[in-house]
SERO-4910 file (N, C-alpha, C, O; in steps of 0.05 Angstrom, whole numbers):
BEGIN
 pado doro    nc1    nc2    nc3   cac1   cac2   cac3    cc1    cc2    cc3    oc1    oc2    oc3
  Met    A   1174    398  -1498   1170    372  -1484   1166    377  -1454   1181    392  -1442
  Ser    A   1146    365  -1443   1139    369  -1415   1158    353  -1397   1168    331  -1405
  Pro    A   1164    363  -1373   1181    347  -1355   1166    321  -1347   1142    320  -1347
  Ala    A   1182    301  -1341   1171    275  -1334   1157    276  -1307   1167    289  -1288
  Val    A   1135    262  -1305   1121    260  -1279   1133    236  -1265   1136    214  -1276
  Val    A   1141    240  -1240   1153    218  -1224   1137    214  -1198   1123    232  -1189
  Glu    A   1140    191  -1187   1127    185  -1161   1147    190  -1138   1171    183  -1140
  Val    A   1137    202  -1117   1153    206  -1093   1138    197  -1068   1113    197  -1068
  Leu    A   1153    189  -1049   1142    181  -1023   1151    200  -1002   1174    208  -1001
  Val    A   1132    208   -985   1138    227   -963   1128    215   -937   1105    204   -935
  Gly    A   1145    216   -917   1137    208   -890   1129    232   -874   1143    253   -876
  Leu    A   1108    230   -858   1098    252   -842   1099    244   -812   1093    221   -806
  Gly    A   1107    263   -795   1107    257   -766   1102    283   -751   1110    304   -759
  Ser    A   1089    280   -727   1084    302   -709   1079    291   -681   1067    270   -678
  Asn    A   1088    306   -661   1081    299   -634   1075    323   -616   1076    322   -592
  Leu    A   1070    346   -629   1064    371   -614   1039    385   -627   1034    381   -651
  Asp    A   1026    400   -611   1004    418   -621    983    403   -637    976    411   -660
  Gly    A    972    382   -626    951    366   -640    962    351   -663    957    357   -686
  Pro    A    979    330   -657    993    316   -679    975    305   -701    983    308   -724
  Ala    A    952    293   -695    935    283   -716    926    306   -734    925    303   -759
  Arg    A    918    328   -723    910    351   -738    933    362   -755    929    370   -778
  Gln    A    957    362   -744    981    371   -759    985    354   -784    991    364   -805
  Ile    A    982    328   -781    985    310   -804    964    314   -825    969    316   -849
  Glu    A    939    317   -816    917    321   -835    921    348   -850    916    350   -874
  Thr    A    929    368   -835    935    394   -848    957    392   -868    956    403   -889
  Ala    A    978    377   -861   1001    373   -879    992    358   -904   1002    365   -926
  Phe    A    974    339   -902    964    326   -926    952    347   -945    957    346   -969
  Gly    A    936    365   -934    924    386   -950    945    404   -963    942    412   -985
  Met    A    966    410   -948    987    427   -958   1003    413   -980   1012    425   -999
  Leu    A   1007    387   -977   1021    372   -998   1005    373  -1024   1016    375  -1046
  Glu    A    978    372  -1022    961    374  -1046    965    401  -1060    960    404  -1084
  Gly    A    974    422  -1044    977    448  -1055   1004    454  -1068   1008    476  -1078
  Ile    A   1022    435  -1068   1048    439  -1080   1044    441  -1110   1031    425  -1123
  Asp    A   1056    462  -1122   1053    467  -1150   1064    444  -1166   1085    432  -1159
  Gln    A   1051    437  -1188   1059    416  -1206   1061    389  -1193   1077    372  -1201
  Thr    A   1045    385  -1172   1046    360  -1156   1018    351  -1151   1000    368  -1147
  Arg    A   1014    325  -1149    987    314  -1143    990    293  -1121   1007    275  -1123
  Leu    A    973    296  -1101    972    276  -1079    957    252  -1090    933    254  -1096
  Val    A    970    229  -1092    958    205  -1104    944    188  -1082    922    178  -1085
  Ala    A    958    185  -1059    947    169  -1037    959    178  -1011    982    188  -1009
  Lys    A    943    175   -990    953    181   -963    945    157   -945    924    145   -948
  Ser    A    963    151   -926    959    128   -909    941    135   -885    933    158   -881
  Ser    A    935    114   -870    923    118   -844    943    132   -826    966    135   -833
  Leu    A    933    141   -803    950    152   -783    958    131   -763    942    113   -756
  Tyr    A    983    132   -754    994    112   -735   1005    127   -711   1017    148   -714
  Arg    A   1001    116   -687   1014    127   -663   1038    109   -658   1037     85   -658
  Ser    A   1061    122   -652   1086    107   -647   1102    120   -625   1101    144   -621
  Ala    A   1117    103   -611   1135    113   -590   1158    128   -603   1168    120   -624
  Pro    A   1168    149   -590   1190    164   -601   1216    148   -600   1220    131   -582
  Leu    A   1234    153   -619   1261    141   -619   1280    160   -605   1274    184   -601
  Gly    A   1303    150   -597   1325    167   -588   1327    171   -558   1346    184   -549
  Gly    A   1308    161   -542   1311    162   -513   1305    189   -501   1310    193   -477
  Ile    A   1294    208   -516   1287    234   -505   1258    232   -495   1240    223   -510
  Glu    A   1253    241   -470   1226    240   -459   1208    260   -474   1214    284   -475
  Gln    A   1187    250   -487   1170    266   -504   1144    251   -510   1143    227   -506
  Pro    A   1124    264   -520   1099    251   -526   1102    232   -550   1121    234   -566
  Asp    A   1084    212   -552   1084    194   -576   1080    211   -601   1069    233   -600
  Phe    A   1089    200   -623   1086    212   -649   1061    201   -663   1051    179   -658
  Val    A   1050    217   -681   1031    208   -701   1045    209   -727   1057    229   -735
  Asn    A   1045    186   -742   1059    184   -767   1040    175   -789   1019    164   -785
  Ala    A   1048    181   -814   1033    174   -838   1052    175   -861   1076    183   -858
  Ala    A   1042    168   -885   1058    170   -909   1040    179   -932   1016    176   -931
  Ala    A   1053    191   -952   1038    201   -975   1053    192  -1000   1078    192  -1001
  Leu    A   1038    186  -1021   1048    180  -1047   1040    203  -1065   1016    210  -1067
  Leu    A   1059    216  -1078   1053    239  -1095   1065    235  -1123   1084    220  -1126
  Glu    A   1054    249  -1142   1066    252  -1169   1074    281  -1172   1059    299  -1165
  Thr    A   1098    285  -1183   1108    312  -1187   1126    314  -1212   1136    294  -1221
  Val    A   1129    338  -1221   1149    343  -1242   1172    359  -1231   1192    365  -1245
  Leu    A   1170    367  -1205   1191    382  -1192   1216    365  -1189   1214    341  -1182
  Pro    A   1240    376  -1193   1265    361  -1188   1267    356  -1158   1255    370  -1142
  Pro    A   1284    337  -1150   1285    329  -1121   1291    352  -1102   1278    354  -1081
  Arg    A   1310    369  -1108   1317    390  -1090   1294    410  -1087   1288    420  -1065
  Glu    A   1281    417  -1109   1258    435  -1108   1235    423  -1091   1222    436  -1076
  Phe    A   1231    397  -1095   1210    383  -1080   1217    384  -1050   1199    389  -1034
  Leu    A   1242    379  -1043   1250    380  -1015   1246    408  -1004   1237    411   -981
  Glu    A   1252    429  -1019   1248    456  -1010   1218    461  -1005   1211    476   -986
  Glu    A   1201    450  -1021   1172    453  -1016   1164    439   -990   1148    450   -974
  Leu    A   1175    416   -984   1170    402   -959   1179    419   -935   1165    422   -915
  Gln    A   1203    430   -938   1214    446   -916   1198    472   -912   1196    482   -890
  Ser    A   1187    483   -933   1170    507   -931   1144    500   -916   1135    516   -900
  Ile    A   1133    477   -922   1109    469   -907   1115    465   -877   1100    474   -860
  Glu    A   1138    452   -871   1146    449   -843   1149    476   -829   1139    479   -807
  Ser    A   1162    494   -843   1166    521   -832   1140    535   -827   1136    548   -806
  Thr    A   1122    534   -846   1095    546   -844   1080    535   -819   1066    550   -806
  Arg    A   1084    510   -813   1070    497   -791   1085    502   -764   1075    493   -743
  Gly    A   1108    515   -765   1122    522   -740   1147    506   -734   1159    509   -713
  Arg    A   1156    490   -753   1181    475   -749   1205    494   -751   1206    511   -769
  Glu    A   1223    491   -733   1248    507   -734   1271    489   -739   1275    469   -724
  Arg    A   1288    495   -758   1312    479   -763   1331    482   -740   1331    502   -726
  Gly    A   1346    461   -734   1364    461   -712   1352    450   -687   1364    452   -665
  Glu    A   1327    439   -689   1315    427   -665   1332    403   -656   1349    394   -671
  Ile    A   1327    393   -632   1341    370   -622   1336    346   -640   1313    340   -647
  His    A   1358    333   -648   1356    309   -665   1338    288   -650   1343    281   -627
  Trp    A   1318    278   -664   1299    259   -653   1282    270   -630   1271    256   -615
  Gly    A   1282    297   -629   1266    310   -608   1237    316   -617   1230    309   -640
  Pro    A   1222    328   -600   1194    334   -606   1192    354   -629   1210    371   -632
  Arg    A   1171    352   -645   1168    372   -667   1138    374   -675   1123    355   -672
  Val    A   1132    398   -684   1105    403   -694   1100    387   -719   1079    375   -722
  Leu    A   1119    387   -738   1115    373   -763   1143    365   -774   1161    381   -775
  Asp    A   1144    340   -783   1168    330   -796   1159    317   -823   1143    299   -823
  Leu    A   1170    327   -845   1164    316   -871   1190    305   -883   1208    321   -889
  Asp    A   1191    279   -887   1215    267   -898   1211    258   -927   1191    245   -933
  Leu    A   1229    266   -945   1228    256   -972   1241    228   -971   1265    225   -969
  Leu    A   1224    208   -972   1232    180   -968   1244    169   -994   1265    155   -993
  Ala    A   1231    174  -1016   1240    163  -1042   1231    182  -1064   1209    193  -1062
  Tyr    A   1247    184  -1084   1241    201  -1107   1245    183  -1132   1268    180  -1141
  Asp    A   1223    173  -1142   1224    155  -1165   1245    133  -1160   1245    122  -1138
  Gly    A   1261    127  -1179   1282    107  -1175   1309    118  -1170   1329    104  -1173
  Leu    A   1310    143  -1162   1336    157  -1158   1350    150  -1132   1337    145  -1111
  Ser    A   1376    149  -1133   1393    148  -1109   1409    174  -1109   1424    180  -1128
  Ile    A   1406    190  -1087   1420    215  -1085   1434    216  -1058   1422    209  -1037
  Asp    A   1460    223  -1058   1475    224  -1033   1491    251  -1033   1514    252  -1041
  Glu    A   1477    271  -1023   1489    298  -1020   1487    306   -991   1472    294   -976
  Pro    A   1503    326   -983   1503    333   -954   1476    339   -942   1471    332   -919
  Asp    A   1458    351   -957   1432    358   -946   1409    345   -961   1385    353   -958
  Leu    A   1415    324   -977   1394    309   -991   1403    280   -995   1420    275  -1012
  Ile    A   1391    262   -980   1397    234   -984   1371    220   -990   1352    220   -975
  Val    A   1370    207  -1014   1347    193  -1023   1357    166  -1035   1375    167  -1051
  Pro    A   1345    144  -1028   1323    141  -1010   1332    147   -981   1356    145   -974
  His    A   1313    155   -965   1318    161   -937   1331    137   -923   1321    115   -926
  Pro    A   1353    141   -909   1367    118   -897   1352    102   -876   1360     80   -870
  Gly    A   1330    113   -865   1316     99   -844   1292     83   -853   1279     70   -836
  Ile    A   1286     83   -879   1262     70   -888   1259     41   -878   1239     33   -866
  Ala    A   1280     25   -883   1278     -4   -878   1278    -11   -849   1273    -34   -842
  Ser    A   1284      7   -831   1287      0   -803   1266     13   -785   1269     12   -760
  Arg    A   1246     25   -796   1226     39   -780   1198     31   -787   1188     36   -808
  Asn    A   1185     18   -768   1157      9   -772   1139     33   -777   1121     31   -794
  Phe    A   1144     56   -765   1127     79   -768   1129     91   -796   1113    108   -804
  Val    A   1149     81   -812   1151     88   -840   1140     65   -857   1124     70   -875
  Leu    A   1148     41   -851   1141     18   -867   1111     12   -867   1099      7   -888
  Leu    A   1099     12   -844   1070      5   -843   1053     25   -859   1036     15   -874
  Pro    A   1056     51   -856   1040     69   -873   1047     65   -903   1029     67   -920
  Leu    A   1072     61   -909   1080     58   -937   1067     33   -950   1059     33   -973
  Arg    A   1066     12   -934   1054    -13   -945   1024     -9   -953   1015    -22   -971
  Glu    A   1011      9   -939    983     15   -946    980     28   -973    961     21   -988
  Ile    A    998     46   -980    994     63  -1003   1013     58  -1026   1008     67  -1049
  Ala    A   1035     43  -1021   1056     40  -1042   1071     14  -1039   1095     13  -1040
  Ser    A   1056     -8  -1035   1070    -33  -1030   1087    -43  -1053   1106    -58  -1049
  Asp    A   1081    -34  -1078   1096    -43  -1101   1119    -23  -1108   1134    -28  -1126
  Phe    A   1121     -1  -1093   1142     19  -1099   1169      6  -1095   1174     -7  -1074
  Glu    A   1187      9  -1114   1214     -2  -1113   1232     19  -1101   1237     40  -1113
  Ile    A   1243     13  -1077   1262     31  -1064   1290     23  -1073   1299      0  -1069
  Pro    A   1305     41  -1086   1331     34  -1096   1349     22  -1075   1352     34  -1053
  Gly    A   1361      0  -1081   1379    -14  -1063   1365    -30  -1041   1379    -45  -1027
  Leu    A   1339    -29  -1039   1324    -43  -1018   1304    -63  -1028   1299    -84  -1016
  Gly    A   1291    -56  -1051   1270    -73  -1062   1243    -61  -1058   1240    -38  -1051
  Arg    A   1222    -77  -1063   1195    -67  -1060   1187    -63  -1031   1196    -78  -1013
  Val    A   1171    -43  -1026   1162    -36   -999   1150    -61   -986   1157    -67   -962
  Arg    A   1133    -76  -1000   1119    -99   -987   1138   -120   -978   1131   -136   -961
  Asp    A   1163   -121   -990   1182   -142   -983   1201   -134   -960   1216   -151   -951
  Leu    A   1200   -110   -951   1217   -101   -930   1206   -111   -903   1183   -106   -897
  Pro    A   1222   -124   -887   1212   -136   -862   1206   -115   -841   1220    -95   -838
  Val    A   1185   -120   -826   1178   -103   -803   1195   -112   -779   1197   -136   -774
  Asp    A   1206    -94   -764   1222   -100   -741   1205   -102   -716   1195    -82   -706
  Asp    A   1201   -127   -707   1184   -131   -684   1195   -121   -657   1181   -119   -638
  Ser    A   1221   -113   -657   1233   -103   -632   1231    -73   -630   1238    -61   -610
  Glu    A   1220    -60   -651   1217    -31   -650   1195    -23   -631   1176    -39   -626
  Pro    A   1197      1   -619   1176      9   -600   1148      7   -612   1144      6   -636
  Arg    A   1129      6   -594   1101      1   -602   1091     20   -624   1100     43   -626
  Ile    A   1073     10   -640   1060     26   -661   1032     15   -665   1028     -9   -664
  Ser    A   1013     33   -669    985     24   -674    971     44   -693    976     68   -692
  Arg    A    953     32   -710    937     49   -728    916     64   -711    903     51   -694
  Ile    A    913     90   -715    893    104   -700    871    116   -717    850    122   -706
  Ala    A    875    120   -742    854    131   -760    861    125   -789    846    133   -807
***
């Protein structure tokens, strides 16, 4: 019996070394994950950084994928892509980065482990996550939150605009 194919959502972000190029490269690398298929990718968005650290704006996007990999294995693939692109663990929280790949949701699972929390706790409060997700997965049901399309956008969040 084959493992079940599940849908996963990934958030992408970069604000160093050609951020738009980093995101486009990451989309290609997501396509290369074994036993995984890139179903949809969002437009690119420019957003102001969170956390009060002086740094360049971010470029953000989202991806919808299908995979048979278990959640932890899938997360390890994301971290491998980040590492390949130059991300170093232990960077300043909310600081600048070459590439950030967040496992936002894994099918209908809720996971709360020290190094794996799904769904991602910031989904509902970040326009730079919600707006790209609405483009590609508006009907996706986030456990404990509801459908992506029904999650409100926070108008008080720093500026965000579609760039590509």
